[in-house]
C-alpha positions, 0 to 999 in steps of 0.5 A: 827723568822721564816726562809723560805728556798728556795722557799716556799708556806706559809699557814696562817689562820685567828683568831681574829682581834685586836688593832684598831688605829682608827674607820677605820683601825686596825693593827694585828698580829693575823694570825696563820701559819699553814704550809709552803711547798717548791715548785720547781719554781724559783722566784715565783711571783704571786698566784691565786686559783681556785673556789673550793680551790684545785688548785693554779697557780703561775708564775716564774720571772726566767723562765717566765712560768705559773705553776699549783700547788697543795695546798701543793706546788706540781707542777701539770702542767707547761704550754707552754707559755713563757713570758718576765717578768711575775709578777702576775696571776689570774683566769679569765673566760672560762678556762683562766688565766690572767698574767701581764708582768711588763716592757711592761705593758701588761696583758696576757690572757692565755687559759689553754685548747688551749694554745692561748694567747691575750695581752692587753697593759695597758696605764698608767703613772709610773716612773720606768719600773722595778717597774711596773705591779706586781699583778692582780685579777679578780672580777667575780661578776661585771667582773672587773679586779684589777692590781697593780703598784708596786711602784713609784708610788704605784697604784691600777688600776681598769679595765673593762673586755675589759681591759679599765681603769675605775679608778686609785687609789694611794696607800700610806699604804706600801713601795711597793705592790707585790700581790693582791687578790679579795675576793668575800665574803667580797667584798674587796681586799687583798694586800701583801707588800714585803718590809713591810712584811704585808698582807693588807685588803682594800676597792675596792678603795685601802683604808686600813681596816686592816693590818697584819704583816707576817714573810715572806721574799719577799712575792709576791703573795696572794690567799684566800679560806675560812679562809686560806691565801696562800702566795708565797715567792720569798725568797733568799736562807739563 
């Protein structure tokens, strides 16, 4: 069993997929751990990667700040914005990032050049404010945005680039949903579950394609570049 101490950035890579249970869904343990790096961010929650694959972004559930990281976990920049309950992050357009505020159901549009912010309230029904917005990812191909409701209920919500809701999809393949990443090469979503300790490849409507088991405690963010999966762990100290 692998134990990840403090706050870690976990890097895994793909190799073959195995063990199909039916024609549509497969379950696999075939992810290879490449490295793990401690990062000096308390309670990191959410992960994004830039278009060239050399910069990561995360948010802290403890400080409610946004951080720019190297792919080995070094803090490159701490941004001035201070949120309330930040839980997810994505790259966006024109030097902008998107972050989600869990309890207030807001998407924060943050300009990393000017430091300006615009907030967008997303009106949807959920049963627990502490199990609200948890992940976000941007599809630059058709300019849509995907957000997750963590649980109660587990939900994938698709938005237009003007932050209006297009569709809502119920998720039922895990106990919770803690991070999401849109991958353009496969035109699919990757959703990480904290409680199930899985990485799940899904269609754009949240239907499960493949599920991978991972030995990561409190995985709360995911980003992919080429054949590498980056996972951020908000792990308890052990």
